[in-house]
N, C-alpha and C positions, 0 to 999 in steps of 0.2 A: 284584912289578912292577905288578900290577893295582891294588893299594892306592896305590902311588906315582903311578901314572898318573891315577887319579881325583882324588887330592889336588892334582896339578898342574893338572888341568882346573878344579877348584874355585878354585884360586888365580888362574888366568887370568880366570875368570868374575867373580871379585870385583874384579879390576882393570879390568873392562870391556874386555878384550882379545879380539878375535875369533880363532878357531883352528879347526882341523879334526881330527877323529878318524878314523883309518883302521883298519879291522878286516878281517883275513883271514877270509873266510866259507867258502871252498872251496879245497882243495888237491888237485891231481891229479898223480900222478907224484912226481918228486923235487923237493924245495924246502927251502930253509934256514929258512923260516918255517912255523909250524904254524897250523892252524885256530884262530881265536880270538886270534891275535897282534894287538896294537894298537900304535898310535903317535899322537903328537900333533904336528901341524905348525902353525907360526905363520904370520902373513900374509906374511912374507918368504920362505917356503919352507924354513925351517929345521926339522929334525926335533928337537923338544925332548926327547922321551922316548919310549921304546918301540922296537919292532922289527917290521918287516914284510918283511924280506929285505934283503940287502945289494946293493952295486954299483949297476948301472943300474936295478934293480927299485925301489930306494929313490928314485932320481931321478924315475922315472915317477910314483910315488905323490906325491912332492912337487909335481911339475908339475900333476897333476890336483887336488891339494888346493888349490892356488892358484886354480884355476878354480872350484872349489866355493865358496870364500870370496867370490870376486868375483861369481859369479852367484847366490849365496845358495841353491844347490840341491845336494842330494846326488847322488852318482854311484856306479854300480857298474861297475867296470872289470875287465878280464881281462888279467893280465900273462903274456905268452907267453915261456916260457924254453926252448922246444924247438928254436929255430932261432937261432943266433948272429947270422946276417945279417939275418933278417927280424924277429926278436923283439927282446929287450932286451939282447942281447950276453952272455947267461949261459946257455950250453947245459947246464942242469941236467937237462933232460929232463922238465920238468913245467910246469904252469900254475897260476895262482892267481887267484881272484876276490876282489877287495878292495872293500869298501863304505866310501866316504868321505863323512862327514857334516860339514857346517859348523856350528860353534857360534858364533852371532852375538850381538853386544851389542845391547841395545835403544837406539834413537836417543834423544837428549835433546831435549826441547822446553824451551827457555829463554824464559820469558815475562817481559818487562821492562815493568813497570807493574802497576797494580791496577785494580779496577773490574769491572763486570759482564761486559764482553767478555773480560777476562783470566780471570775466574773460570770462565766457560763454556768457554774454551779449555782450561783445566786439566782440566775434566771430560771433554771430548771427547778430549783427548790421552791421558788415562789409559785410556779405552776403546779407543783405537787402538794401544795398546802402547808409548807413549812413557814415558820417565822424566821427571818434571816438576820443573823448577827455576823458582822465581819470584824476581825481583830487583826490589825496590821498597821505599823507606823506609816506606810505609804498608801493606805487605802483612801480613796477619794469618793465623795458622794456621787459625782458624775459617773463613776465607773460602777457603782453599786446602787442604782436607784431603787431596787427592790428591798434593800436592807432596812429593817426597822431600827437597827442600832449599828453604828460604826465606832469602833474604839481604836484610837491611834496612839494613845499613851497608856501603857499597861506594863510598867517595868517589872512588877512582881506577879503578873498573871492573875490578878484578883478582880479585874473589872468585868469579867464575863463568867458568872457562876455556871458550873456544869453539874447537871443532875441526871437522873435515870431516864428522862425523856429528851436528853440532848443527843444530837447527831453531830459528831465532831470530825471535820476534815482538815488535816494539817498539810498546807502547801506553802511552807515558808522558805523553800529552797535552802533547807538545812539550817536556817537560823533559829536556834532554840527549839528545834523540832522535838528533841529528846525530852526537854522540860515540859512542853505542851502535851506530849504523849503520856508522860507520867501523870500529869494533872488530870487528863481526861479519864485515865483508868482509875485513879483514886476517886474520881467523882462518879464512878459507875455509869458512864455514858452508855446509851443504848447502842451506839455505833461509833467506832473509832477507826479512822483511816489515815494512812500516811502516804502522801504522794511523793515518792522518791525512788531512786534506783534500788535494785535488789541488794547491792553492796551497802548502800547507805542504810537501808532498812535493817539489814543484819546487824550493823554496828549499833543502831538505836535500840533494837530489841535486846542485844547483849548488855547495853547500858542499863536497861530496866531490870535485868536479872541481877546485875551488880548492885543495884539499889534495893534489892530484896523484894520486888513485886512478885506475887504468886504466879506460878507458871500458867495456871488456868486463866488468869486475867490477861497475861501476855498473849496467850493463844487466841484471844478474841480480836486482836489488832489486825486490820486488813492492811497488809504491807507486803508487796506493793498493792495499792488500792484499786478497786474496780473489778467488774466481771471481765472475763477473757473474751472481749469482743474484737480483738485485733486492732484496738485503738492506737492511733499514731498522732493525730492532731490534738491540740488543746480541747477543742469542742468534743471530740470523740472520747477523750479521757474523762472529761466531766460527765458525759453521758454514761460511760461505764460505771463510774462511781455512783451516780444517782440511781442507775439500774440496780446496783448492789443494795442500796438502801431500801428501795421499793420492794425488793425480793425478800427482805427479812420477814420471817414469820411474825405475826402480830404479838404472840406471847413473848418473843425475844425482845420486843421493844418496851417491855414494861418493868421488869426487875421487881415484881411485887413479892414480898416475903410473907410467909404464913404467920409470923409473929405479929404482923401489923393488922391482922384481922381480928375482930371481936369474938367473944366466946361462942356466939350462936352460929358463926360461920366456920368455926374450927371444930366444934363438938362432933365426936364420932362414937358409935357404939363399940364395945370391946370386940365384936366379931368383925369389925372392918366395914360395917355398913352404916349408912346414915338415914334417919327418918326425915322425910320432907314434910313441910307444913302446908303445901298448896297443891292444887290439882292441875293437871295438864289442860291448857287451853291455847288454841292457835299454835304459835311457834314457841311456846314456853316448854322446854324439854324437862319438865318436872312433873311428877305425879305422886299419888299416895303410896306407891310401892317404894321399896328400898333399893338403892343402887350401890354397887361395889365401889369402894374407895379407889380412886385412880392411883396407880403406881407410877412413880417417877424415878428416873435414874439419869445420872449424868456421866458422861465419859469424856474426859479431857485428855487431849494428846499432850504428853509431857516430853520435853526435850532437855537434855543437859548441854549446857554451853558455858564456855569461859571466855572472858575478854581480857586481852593483854592491855597493859598500861599504854603501849604504843597506839593501840586501836582507840582507847578512850581519849587520848589526846587529840584525835582527829575531829572531835565534836566542835572544836573551835576553829577548824580550818576547812570545813566543807567535806566533800567526798574524800 
């Protein structure tokens, strides 16, 4: 089982799929699982392989594994099986400590364009733990030694998939930048930046509005890109853009939806409180008491803008 489990973990890692590994580290009293028992849980809460106890104990581990993947932090939990009412509904007469560790994929930095800014971004991105992909007809391997993938032929912009863990920086010097920006937003990229003048950025954003993209998505575009560091050289501009990516809140980088989570992670009592299945131990912020449901709200800045046909024609002629 251990060999199969590690082989499955290697398979998921090669596919860049996040998952969690749960390991039973202590057993006291009667329990169906033994110390050292392991299981792999996927981002939807499905136990793919392994065993850490059956019934509600397994459900508790699945629920906590989801939180580990979402928060990107490990947890040490205690599953109480001594009380059918207050524990997890399995009066086996014992308790288990289970360590749950998330195994996360490296985020991808997609650099669209070439030149000194793009080259420096690749260097900084590699240092910050990104996998680097460069898409540009003029990109050369000697200029981007850190890149895992270089795409030089991509007429219909389909050679580099964009997803919720993609960080996209567009530095094409106005060549198809509006098309790349549209594709990055439609792919729900975690970060989208356009390196261009304010005038060019305004034209491109107006184009997106003309194409019917929601204003809340357009508002996420960093244009002009980067933090206000007073950058002037290509290296300083690349540093300001990378600083902006690193400064993103972790939750902003994930785009996880509530509907993607299974029933035991979504279930709530009618009074807005949820019952936990595990007790607090170490740095696991869960206990047998009930917690209020977190209230979330979003506030997007909306702007009305119109684009003239004369402005739209400028997309084929640069600034």
